FIPATI-597478 format. One record per residue: x, z, y of N, C-alpha, C, O in turn. Coordinates in pm, whole numbers, padded with zeros to 5 digits, always signed. Layout:
N
XZYXZYXZYXZY...
END
This chain:
84
+05630+22254-07906+05763+22213-07868+05798+22284-07738+05723+22278-07641+05911+22351-07736+05954+22414-07611+05972+22308-07502+06014+22196-07530+05939+22345-07381+05950+22249-07271+06094+22199-07256+06115+22085-07215+06192+22283-07287+06331+22239-07277+06361+22126-07373+06439+22036-07341+06301+22129-07492+06321+22020-07588+06257+21892-07535+06317+21785-07542+06137+21904-07482+06070+21786-07425+06153+21727-07312+06169+21605-07304+06206+21810-07225+06287+21762-07113+06415+21696-07163+06457+21594-07108+06477+21754-07266+06599+21695-07321+06569+21557-07382+06645+21463-07361+06460+21547-07457+06423+21417-07516+06391+21314-07408+06427+21198-07422+06325+21356-07303+06292+21265-07194+06418+21214-07123+06422+21100-07078+06521+21298-07114+06647+21253-07055+06715+21150-07143+06774+21054-07092+06708+21168-07274+06773+21077-07367+06697+20945-07374+06757+20837-07370+06563+20954-07385+06482+20833-07400+06351+20852-07323+06253+20902-07378+06350+20811-07196+06232+20833-07112+06105+20764-07163+05995+20806-07127+06117+20661-07245+05999+20589-07293+05925+20662-07405+05815+20622-07441+05983+20766-07461+05919+20839-07570+05794+20909-07518+05797+20979-07417+05683+20889-07588+05555+20951-07551+05544+21085-07623+05511+21089-07742+05571+21192-07553+05573+21326-07611+05442+21396-07581+05395+21398-07467+05383+21453-07684+05261+21533-07669+05292+21675-07710+05370+21699-07802+05231+21770-07642+05252+21912-07670+05116+21974-07697+05020+21950-07624+05109+22055-07802+04983+22122-07835+04929+22195-07713+05003+22260-07639+04798+22184-07694+04733+22252-07584+04727+22173-07455+04660+22213-07361+04797+22061-07450+04793+21977-07331+04690+21866-07350+04650+21838-07463+04646+21803-07242+04548+21695-07255+04591+21588-07356+04709+21556-07366+04497+21535-07428+04516+21431-07530+04592+21482-07652+04641+21402-07733+04603+21613-07665+04669+21674-07781+04576+21777-07843+04483+21824-07777+04600+21813-07969+04518+21919-08030+04534+22051-07954+04633+22074-07884+04436+22136-07970+04440+22268-07907+04557+22349-07960+04602+22328-08073+04605+22440-07880+04719+22523-07917+04694+22600-08046+04787+22622-08124+04571+22641-08070+04539+22721-08189+04506+22637-08312+04457+22690-08411+04531+22507-08308+04504+22419-08421+04586+22462-08542+04707+22481-08533+04519+22478-08654+04587+22516-08779+04671+22397-08828+04642+22282-08797+04776+22426-08904+04866+22322-08952+04797+22207-09023+04831+22092-08996+04701+22231-09114+04635+22117-09180+04566+22023-09080+04571+21901-09096+04502+22078-08980+04438+21996-08877+04541+21919-08795+04518+21805-08757+04653+21983-08767+04759+21918-08693+04817+21801-08773+04842+21694-08719+04838+21822-08902+04889+21715-08987+04792+21598-08992+04834+21482-08992+04663+21626-08998+04563+21518-08998+04569+21440-08867+04559+21317-08867+04585+21510-08754+04595+21444-08624+04721+21358-08617+04717+21245-08569+04833+21411-08666+04957+21334-08667+04940+21205-08747+04988+21099-08706+04873+21216-08860+04849+21098-08943+04763+20996-08870+04796+20877-08867+04653+21041-08811+04563+20949-08737+04634+20882-08620+04614+20763-08595+04717+20958-08550+04783+20908-08429+04916+20837-08458+04973+20774-08368+04965+20847-08583+05093+20785-08616+05210+20849-08544+05302+20780-08499+05207+20981-08534+05309+21054-08459+05395+21139-08551+05355+21175-08661+05515+21169-08503+05601+21262-08575+05585+21400-08512+05536+21414-08400+05626+21500-08585+05617+21638-08539+05757+21697-08526+05840+21682-08616+05782+21762-08413+05903+21842-08396+05856+21986-08392+05776+22024-08307+05906+22066-08485+05858+22204-08497+05969+22300-08534+06069+22262-08594+05950+22424-08495+06040+22531-08538+05977+22610-08652+06035+22708-08699+05860+22569-08698+05785+22638-08803+05840+22599-08940+05780+22519-09012+05954+22655-08975+06017+22622-09103+05970+22715-09214+06010+22699-09329+05886+22812-09181+05840+22907-09281+05712+22859-09350+05702+22865-09472+05614+22812-09273+05482+22779-09329+05455+22629-09333+05389+22581-09425+05506+22553-09236+05475+22411-09229+05513+22335-09356+05437+22248-09397+05627+22364-09420+05659+22289-09543+05550+22300-09650+05523+22203-09721+05488+22416-09663+05381+22435-09761+05260+22350-09726+05203+22285-09812+05222+22351-09599+05107+22271-09556+05138+22122-09565+05051+22042-09600+05261+22085-09533+05300+21945-09543+05294+21897-09688+05246+21787-09715+05343+21979-09780+05337+21943-09923+05193+21926-09968+05162+21832-10041+05105+22016-09926+04963+22005-09963+04902+21878-09904+04820+21812-09968+04940+21845-09782+04889+21724-09716+04931+21600-09796+04850+21510-09818+05056+21596-09839+05105+21483-09917+05038+21477-10054+05001+21369-10101+05023+21591-10119+04959+21596-10251+04814+21550-10245+04761+21497-10343+04749+21569-10129+04611+21526-10112+04602+21377-10075+04493+21326-10047+04716+21309-10074+04717+21166-10043+04743+21136-09897+04736+21020-09855+04773+21238-09819+04798+21218-09677+04937+21161-09651+05020+21153-09741+04959+21124-09528+05087+21069-09486+05112+21113-09342+05019+21123-09263+05237+21140-09310+05280+21169-09174+05408+21090-09152+05497+21094-09236+05419+21019-09039+05539+20938-09016+05669+21018-09022+05773+20963-09059+05665+21144-08986+05787+21224-08993+05768+21362-08938+05682+21387-08853+05850+21454-08987+05853+21590-08936+05999+21627-08919+06079+21614-09012+06033+21673-08801+06167+21722-08771+06157+21872-08752+06097+21919-08655+06215+21947-08843+06212+22092-08835+06345+22140-08781+06450+22115-08840+06339+22208-08669+06461+22255-08603+06463+22407-08605+06358+22472-08606+06582+22462-08605+06597+22607-08602+06595+22661-08460+06602+22585-08363+06587+22791-08450+06589+22856-08319+06718+22824-08244+06720+22826-08121+06826+22796-08317+06954+22770-08254+06980+22622-08229+07093+22582-08202+06875+22539-08238+06889+22395-08216+06946+22371-08076+06889+22419-07978+07057+22298-08065+07129+22287-07937+07070+22185-07840+07144+22104-07784+06939+22186-07819+06876+22087-07733+06917+22098-07587+06905+22000-07514+06963+22212-07543+07002+22227-07404+07133+22156-07371+07165+22137-07253+07208+22116-07473+07335+22046-07448+07315+21896-07434+07411+21827-07403+07197+21844-07455+07175+21700-07447+07175+21654-07304+07158+21535-07278
END
């Protein structure tokens, strides 16, 4: 998640607990999508991602294997988060 998105979300709702890959208590930055989806499921977290090319395939495989993720929000490069 770009830091600008995290800052925009924090302005809207300061109580939201945002985790960013590579930061403490989060998966490593190089975590593959299947591992990230497993972590999201264990932690009961949603994912905000710009990975609209590959993540849908991994998400479908995760669901087909019986997995669950509370939610995934896929945003484009032009997502207007700076206007929040």
